[in-house]
VEXLOBA-690284 format. One line per 5 residues: number of its first residue (from 1); their letters; for each residue x, y, z of N, C-alpha, C. Coordinates in nm, 3 decimals. Atoms other than C-alpha are relative to their C-alpha. Example, Ala and Ser with C-alpha at 12.3 -4.5 7.8 and 13.67 -1.06 7.14 Angstrom:
<nodes>
1	AS	0.089,-0.119,0.000,1.230,-0.450,0.780,0.090,0.120,0.000  -0.082,-0.119,-0.006,1.367,-0.106,0.714,-0.077,0.109,0.073
</nodes>
This chain:
<nodes>
1	MDAVD	0.076,-0.120,-0.009,0.002,-0.008,-0.005,0.088,0.100,0.007  -0.086,-0.128,0.006,0.147,0.314,-0.109,-0.095,0.122,0.070  0.048,-0.165,-0.054,0.081,0.735,-0.003,-0.164,0.023,-0.021  0.127,-0.075,0.059,-0.200,0.760,-0.250,-0.114,-0.087,0.038  0.094,0.064,-0.029,-0.380,0.459,-0.154,-0.053,0.008,0.157
6	LLARC	0.040,-0.044,-0.165,-0.379,0.560,0.234,-0.068,0.137,0.004  0.047,-0.109,0.028,-0.461,0.880,0.131,-0.147,0.015,-0.012  0.126,0.001,0.067,-0.795,0.783,-0.027,-0.101,-0.040,0.160  0.069,0.019,-0.129,-0.885,0.630,0.334,0.015,0.123,0.102  -0.018,-0.069,-0.103,-0.818,0.935,0.524,-0.099,0.138,-0.043
11	DFPPP	0.029,-0.124,0.006,-0.996,1.285,0.583,0.060,0.111,0.029  -0.076,-0.143,-0.032,-0.781,1.585,0.563,-0.075,0.124,-0.066  0.009,-0.115,0.000,-0.872,1.934,0.545,0.032,0.028,-0.218  -0.021,-0.037,0.124,-0.898,2.094,0.178,0.131,0.035,-0.061  -0.144,-0.054,0.061,-0.543,2.145,-0.035,0.012,0.152,0.044
16	GTAVD	-0.073,-0.162,-0.049,-0.352,2.463,0.112,-0.061,0.032,0.152  0.060,-0.046,-0.143,-0.543,2.450,0.452,0.136,-0.034,0.081  -0.109,-0.008,-0.089,-0.260,2.524,0.723,-0.084,-0.118,0.126  0.034,0.096,-0.087,-0.272,2.218,0.971,0.124,-0.007,0.083  -0.076,0.043,-0.075,-0.065,2.139,1.278,-0.012,-0.110,0.055
21	CAVSG	-0.002,0.160,-0.024,0.059,1.802,1.341,0.066,-0.003,0.134  -0.099,0.019,-0.120,0.170,1.700,1.713,0.049,-0.149,-0.004  -0.049,0.120,0.021,0.389,1.423,1.665,0.132,-0.049,0.104  -0.090,0.052,-0.133,0.627,1.196,1.903,0.107,-0.052,-0.074  -0.106,0.038,0.082,0.881,1.091,1.605,-0.003,-0.147,-0.009
26	GPDSL	0.024,0.161,0.038,0.716,0.714,1.571,-0.043,0.017,-0.156  0.065,0.013,0.122,0.623,0.573,1.257,-0.108,0.034,-0.004  0.149,-0.092,0.053,0.263,0.676,1.292,-0.020,0.137,-0.027  -0.041,-0.112,0.000,0.371,1.010,1.355,0.038,0.045,-0.133  -0.077,-0.074,0.097,0.599,1.061,1.047,-0.138,-0.073,-0.115
31	ALLVL	0.124,0.011,0.105,0.285,0.878,0.843,-0.068,0.108,-0.040  0.111,-0.148,-0.001,0.072,1.141,0.945,0.052,0.124,-0.093  -0.067,-0.141,0.092,0.322,1.410,0.809,0.005,-0.006,-0.140  0.022,0.035,0.155,0.366,1.246,0.486,-0.123,-0.029,-0.060  0.113,-0.060,0.073,0.018,1.186,0.421,-0.081,0.157,-0.024
36	AVEAG	0.081,-0.137,0.006,-0.095,1.558,0.526,0.093,0.084,-0.127  -0.081,-0.058,0.117,0.192,1.650,0.301,-0.061,-0.006,-0.114  0.062,0.041,0.138,0.058,1.451,0.031,-0.156,0.023,-0.048  0.146,-0.087,0.021,-0.306,1.600,0.095,-0.013,0.138,-0.021  -0.042,-0.128,0.050,-0.168,1.902,0.000,-0.028,0.111,0.112
41	CTVTA	0.027,-0.108,-0.175,-0.194,2.083,0.382,0.137,0.060,0.006  -0.138,-0.102,-0.060,0.053,2.379,0.482,-0.005,-0.100,0.128  -0.033,0.082,-0.085,0.201,2.145,0.726,0.111,0.083,0.119  -0.084,-0.016,-0.106,0.342,2.242,1.084,-0.003,-0.097,0.087  -0.039,0.129,-0.044,0.496,1.964,1.264,0.044,0.056,0.161
46	WHVDH	-0.060,-0.031,-0.091,0.537,1.982,1.661,0.048,-0.111,0.088  -0.071,0.141,-0.073,0.756,1.712,1.857,-0.049,0.026,0.122  0.059,-0.001,-0.129,0.605,1.616,2.198,0.055,-0.150,0.007  -0.021,0.154,-0.045,0.757,1.307,2.377,-0.085,0.009,0.116  0.109,0.004,-0.080,0.452,1.201,2.552,0.057,-0.086,0.133
51	GLRPG	-0.028,0.129,-0.112,0.656,0.946,2.766,-0.071,-0.099,0.024  0.086,0.093,-0.029,0.406,0.714,2.753,0.052,-0.147,-0.005  -0.081,0.101,-0.010,0.678,0.440,2.682,0.100,0.033,0.079  -0.129,-0.005,-0.101,0.927,0.376,2.948,0.124,0.010,-0.051  -0.116,0.012,0.085,1.258,0.449,2.844,-0.004,0.115,-0.092
56	SIADA	0.009,-0.098,0.116,1.156,0.703,2.586,0.075,0.117,-0.020  -0.086,-0.089,-0.014,1.375,0.953,2.705,0.161,-0.073,-0.005  -0.134,0.059,-0.007,1.692,0.721,2.777,0.033,-0.041,-0.141  -0.047,0.062,0.090,1.705,0.574,2.443,-0.019,0.099,-0.151  -0.035,-0.130,0.097,1.755,0.912,2.246,0.120,0.005,-0.089
61	NDAAQ	-0.118,0.000,0.079,2.076,0.803,2.134,0.006,-0.168,-0.082  0.023,0.135,0.050,1.981,0.462,1.986,0.005,0.015,-0.210  0.038,0.017,0.146,1.982,0.341,1.599,-0.111,0.058,-0.031  0.108,-0.047,0.069,1.638,0.414,1.561,-0.039,0.161,0.019  0.034,-0.164,-0.009,1.660,0.769,1.681,0.088,0.074,-0.134
66	FAELH	-0.079,-0.007,0.124,1.936,0.809,1.422,-0.074,0.039,-0.128  0.042,0.063,0.095,1.746,0.654,1.166,-0.139,0.123,-0.024  0.097,-0.129,-0.003,1.443,0.929,1.274,0.041,0.098,-0.072  -0.049,-0.139,0.006,1.663,1.189,1.253,0.014,0.011,-0.194  -0.025,0.059,0.137,1.762,1.081,0.859,-0.121,0.023,-0.052
71	TLGEL	0.152,-0.005,0.047,1.407,1.041,0.783,-0.060,0.155,0.033  0.081,-0.177,0.000,1.284,1.408,0.913,0.080,0.057,-0.142  -0.079,-0.068,0.080,1.576,1.506,0.686,-0.075,-0.012,-0.141  0.047,0.029,0.141,1.424,1.331,0.388,-0.146,0.064,-0.017  0.131,-0.048,-0.011,1.043,1.449,0.511,0.029,0.141,-0.047
76	TKVAW	-0.002,-0.147,0.048,1.191,1.799,0.494,-0.014,0.033,-0.128  -0.021,-0.049,0.108,1.302,1.783,0.153,-0.155,-0.001,-0.058  0.108,-0.012,0.081,0.950,1.675,0.046,-0.083,0.118,0.010  0.058,-0.141,-0.047,0.805,1.943,0.250,0.030,0.139,-0.084  -0.045,-0.125,0.069,1.023,2.213,0.116,-0.055,0.003,-0.154
81	AKDCQ	0.027,0.016,0.169,0.955,2.084,-0.277,-0.140,0.035,0.014  0.123,-0.017,-0.004,0.598,2.136,-0.167,-0.034,0.160,0.058  0.014,-0.113,-0.033,0.655,2.473,-0.062,-0.068,0.038,0.167  0.062,-0.007,-0.161,0.555,2.379,0.322,0.147,0.066,0.094  -0.094,-0.010,-0.117,0.751,2.499,0.619,0.034,-0.091,0.080
86	VMIEG	-0.028,0.089,-0.051,0.931,2.295,0.819,0.072,0.035,0.138  -0.046,-0.006,-0.136,1.016,2.305,1.220,0.071,-0.118,0.014  -0.037,0.110,-0.066,1.212,2.054,1.349,0.121,0.030,0.123  -0.056,-0.014,-0.110,1.297,2.060,1.726,0.103,-0.096,0.022  -0.130,0.163,-0.070,1.633,1.860,1.864,-0.064,-0.018,0.109
91	PGHVP	0.067,0.076,-0.136,1.600,1.664,2.135,0.102,0.073,0.127  -0.044,-0.099,-0.091,1.649,1.894,2.419,0.057,-0.045,0.124  -0.050,0.078,-0.102,1.739,1.652,2.669,0.103,-0.067,-0.024  -0.081,0.054,0.049,2.019,1.523,2.519,0.144,0.087,-0.015  -0.103,-0.067,0.000,2.364,1.624,2.582,0.051,0.052,-0.147
96	MHKI	-0.075,0.010,0.127,2.533,1.770,2.244,0.073,-0.067,-0.025  -0.095,0.113,0.026,2.832,1.546,2.261,-0.093,-0.129,-0.041  0.111,0.128,-0.010,2.548,1.255,2.258,-0.082,0.004,-0.146  0.082,-0.003,0.104,2.364,1.380,1.913,0.081,-0.059,-0.105
</nodes>
């Protein structure tokens, strides 16, 4: 299933509508961002560490975190190509030498 198939199952506002997306950085959050952009929305993403998963703060330096940063970069390129503004907030709880 690709983004077009998934988009047919979604209910986004009309293209050009400004939307805010609160995301935790997990795969479901990233899928929300991709689909909102594909739907033609002007997307502003806000990162939230919901703390629902034990250890969510402690594992900020694992391989998945770095893969997420790479993916955020790729999503930023997609958003910029569609003239969407992007704000990526760094992990403030992680010392700079560990990023």
